[in-house]
C-alpha positions as a LaTeX table, in Angstrom:
\begin{tabular}{lrrr}
\hline
Residue & $x$ (\AA) & $y$ (\AA) & $z$ (\AA) \\
\hline
Met1 & $-3.19$ & $-3.65$ & 20.67 \\
Thr2 & $-4.36$ & $-4.95$ & 17.34 \\
Ser3 & $-2.80$ & $-3.93$ & 13.98 \\
Leu4 & $-5.93$ & $-1.73$ & 13.16 \\
Glu5 & $-5.25$ & 0.52 & 16.55 \\
Gln6 & $-1.49$ & 0.87 & 15.84 \\
Tyr7 & $-1.91$ & 2.83 & 12.54 \\
Pro8 & $-4.83$ & 5.30 & 11.61 \\
Val9 & $-7.18$ & 4.08 & 9.16 \\
Leu10 & $-9.64$ & 6.23 & 7.68 \\
Trp11 & $-13.05$ & 4.55 & 6.52 \\
Ala12 & $-14.54$ & 6.19 & 3.31 \\
Gly13 & $-17.33$ & 3.65 & 2.63 \\
Pro14 & $-15.25$ & 1.02 & 0.13 \\
Arg15 & $-12.26$ & 2.63 & 0.48 \\
Ala16 & $-9.68$ & 2.86 & 3.24 \\
Val17 & $-6.61$ & 5.03 & 3.67 \\
Val18 & $-4.12$ & 3.49 & 6.23 \\
Thr19 & $-1.39$ & 6.23 & 7.67 \\
Leu20 & 1.67 & 4.53 & 7.82 \\
Pro21 & 4.83 & 5.69 & 9.78 \\
Ala22 & 7.85 & 8.36 & 9.39 \\
Glu23 & 10.21 & 5.14 & 9.12 \\
Ile24 & 9.27 & 1.36 & 7.60 \\
Asp25 & 12.25 & $-1.15$ & 8.78 \\
Ile26 & 12.22 & $-4.67$ & 9.92 \\
Ser27 & 11.29 & $-3.45$ & 13.19 \\
Asn28 & 7.35 & $-2.64$ & 12.10 \\
Asp29 & 6.99 & $-4.10$ & 8.95 \\
Ala30 & 5.30 & $-7.26$ & 10.33 \\
Leu31 & 2.62 & $-4.88$ & 12.09 \\
Ile32 & 2.43 & $-2.63$ & 8.67 \\
Ser33 & 1.65 & $-5.79$ & 6.73 \\
Asp34 & $-1.00$ & $-6.89$ & 9.59 \\
Thr35 & $-2.85$ & $-3.40$ & 8.80 \\
Leu36 & $-2.84$ & $-3.41$ & 5.20 \\
Leu37 & $-3.90$ & $-7.13$ & 4.97 \\
Ala38 & $-6.70$ & $-6.67$ & 8.19 \\
Val39 & $-7.87$ & $-3.67$ & 6.07 \\
Leu40 & $-8.09$ & $-5.63$ & 2.78 \\
Asn41 & $-9.66$ & $-8.60$ & 4.73 \\
Arg42 & $-12.76$ & $-6.09$ & 5.72 \\
Gly43 & $-14.07$ & $-6.19$ & 1.81 \\
Val44 & $-12.61$ & $-2.64$ & 0.94 \\
Ser45 & $-12.12$ & $-2.13$ & $-2.77$ \\
Thr46 & $-9.31$ & 0.35 & $-2.53$ \\
Leu47 & $-6.50$ & 1.02 & 0.05 \\
Val48 & $-4.34$ & 3.74 & $-0.09$ \\
Ala49 & $-1.57$ & 3.48 & 1.80 \\
Asp50 & $-0.45$ & 6.70 & 2.86 \\
Met51 & 3.56 & 7.77 & 2.78 \\
Thr52 & 3.60 & 11.07 & 2.43 \\
Gly53 & 4.91 & 11.18 & 6.02 \\
Thr54 & 7.22 & 8.72 & 5.18 \\
Thr55 & 10.86 & 9.81 & 5.00 \\
Phe56 & 12.37 & 5.96 & 4.91 \\
Cys57 & 11.48 & 2.97 & 4.02 \\
Ala58 & 13.58 & $-0.17$ & 3.72 \\
Cys59 & 13.32 & $-3.51$ & 1.95 \\
Ala60 & 10.96 & $-4.68$ & 4.64 \\
Gly61 & 8.26 & $-1.98$ & 3.95 \\
Val62 & 8.44 & $-2.90$ & 0.36 \\
Gly63 & 7.28 & $-6.64$ & 1.05 \\
Ala64 & 4.84 & $-4.95$ & 3.41 \\
Leu65 & 3.39 & $-3.41$ & 0.47 \\
Ala66 & 3.80 & $-6.22$ & $-2.03$ \\
Arg67 & 2.27 & $-8.33$ & 0.24 \\
Ala68 & $-0.69$ & $-6.31$ & 0.26 \\
His69 & $-0.95$ & $-6.07$ & $-3.28$ \\
Gln70 & $-1.13$ & $-9.54$ & $-3.81$ \\
Arg71 & $-4.07$ & $-9.87$ & $-0.81$ \\
Ala72 & $-5.70$ & $-7.18$ & $-3.12$ \\
Ile73 & $-5.46$ & $-9.30$ & $-6.38$ \\
Ala74 & $-7.23$ & $-12.02$ & $-3.98$ \\
Asn75 & $-9.72$ & $-9.61$ & $-2.81$ \\
Arg76 & $-10.12$ & $-7.97$ & $-6.50$ \\
Ala77 & $-9.36$ & $-5.05$ & $-5.05$ \\
Glu78 & $-6.56$ & $-2.35$ & $-5.48$ \\
Val79 & $-3.46$ & $-0.92$ & $-3.36$ \\
Arg80 & $-2.62$ & 2.49 & $-3.99$ \\
Val81 & 0.55 & 4.41 & $-2.33$ \\
Ala82 & 0.92 & 8.20 & $-1.80$ \\
Ala83 & 4.30 & 9.34 & $-1.36$ \\
Thr84 & 6.26 & 12.02 & $-1.73$ \\
Ala85 & 9.85 & 11.77 & $-0.12$ \\
Pro86 & 12.44 & 11.28 & $-2.83$ \\
Ile87 & 14.30 & 8.51 & $-0.77$ \\
Val88 & 10.71 & 6.45 & $-0.72$ \\
Leu89 & 9.95 & 7.00 & $-4.26$ \\
Arg90 & 13.47 & 5.57 & $-5.23$ \\
Ile91 & 13.08 & 2.16 & $-3.32$ \\
Leu92 & 9.45 & 2.01 & $-4.71$ \\
Ala93 & 11.40 & 2.68 & $-8.22$ \\
Leu94 & 14.25 & 0.11 & $-7.94$ \\
Thr95 & 11.93 & $-2.81$ & $-6.52$ \\
Gly96 & 9.83 & $-1.89$ & $-9.36$ \\
Val97 & 7.30 & $-1.51$ & $-6.76$ \\
Asp98 & 5.85 & 1.49 & $-8.56$ \\
Arg99 & 5.29 & $-0.37$ & $-11.67$ \\
Met100 & 3.06 & $-3.18$ & $-9.68$ \\
Ile101 & 0.98 & $-0.48$ & $-7.43$ \\
Pro102 & 0.04 & 2.62 & $-8.71$ \\
Val103 & 1.98 & 5.77 & $-6.56$ \\
His104 & 0.31 & 9.21 & $-6.67$ \\
Pro105 & 1.65 & 12.24 & $-5.13$ \\
Gly106 & $-1.00$ & 12.54 & $-2.21$ \\
Val107 & $-3.78$ & 11.26 & $-0.86$ \\
Ala108 & $-6.75$ & 13.10 & $-2.59$ \\
Ala109 & $-4.74$ & 12.05 & $-6.20$ \\
Ala110 & $-4.69$ & 8.33 & $-5.22$ \\
Leu111 & $-8.26$ & 8.59 & $-4.22$ \\
Ala112 & $-9.40$ & 10.45 & $-7.08$ \\
Ala113 & $-7.46$ & 8.15 & $-9.71$ \\
Ala114 & $-9.66$ & 5.55 & $-11.92$ \\
Pro115 & $-9.08$ & 1.76 & $-10.75$ \\
Gly116 & $-6.32$ & 0.12 & $-12.24$ \\
Pro117 & $-6.33$ & $-2.58$ & $-13.83$ \\
Glu118 & $-5.76$ & $-4.99$ & $-11.14$ \\
Cys119 & $-9.46$ & $-4.52$ & $-10.18$ \\
His120 & $-10.67$ & $-6.40$ & $-13.03$ \\
Pro121 & $-10.97$ & $-9.94$ & $-13.33$ \\
Gly122 & $-8.54$ & $-11.89$ & $-15.24$ \\
Gln123 & $-5.81$ & $-9.15$ & $-15.41$ \\
Ser124 & $-2.99$ & $-8.59$ & $-12.70$ \\
Arg125 & 0.32 & $-6.83$ & $-12.71$ \\
Ala126 & 1.24 & $-8.99$ & $-10.08$ \\
Arg127 & 4.66 & $-10.38$ & $-9.78$ \\
Glu128 & 7.30 & $-10.88$ & $-7.23$ \\
Val129 & 9.34 & $-7.89$ & $-5.91$ \\
Pro130 & 13.15 & $-8.30$ & $-5.99$ \\
Cys131 & 14.94 & $-6.73$ & $-2.86$ \\
\hline
\end{tabular}
């Protein structure tokens, strides 16, 4: 099974939504990272990591999002997160990822949002994520 077969991917023209699992930790972060990177490698302009069903995210999951963000910058694309669980929002805030990657209250909001600065050449919010 390839990484693109593990987690649902909704393709919408130049945008894609990857639905992430209820729990993200060291047991599945590599496959999540591979999936996000594989989607970005297909040339999407916007990747939404749908974490609306995610109720737990360890630092390993934060790292997967940060790697996707770095790849997106290299590809002149953007990663956005849709998340609602307080514990998930908290880890994104504590690690600073919410300042690197736009976080939205749902997939529709993430898709509707205007492009962020990482989509424009010469501008980047990339930085190392502590964890």
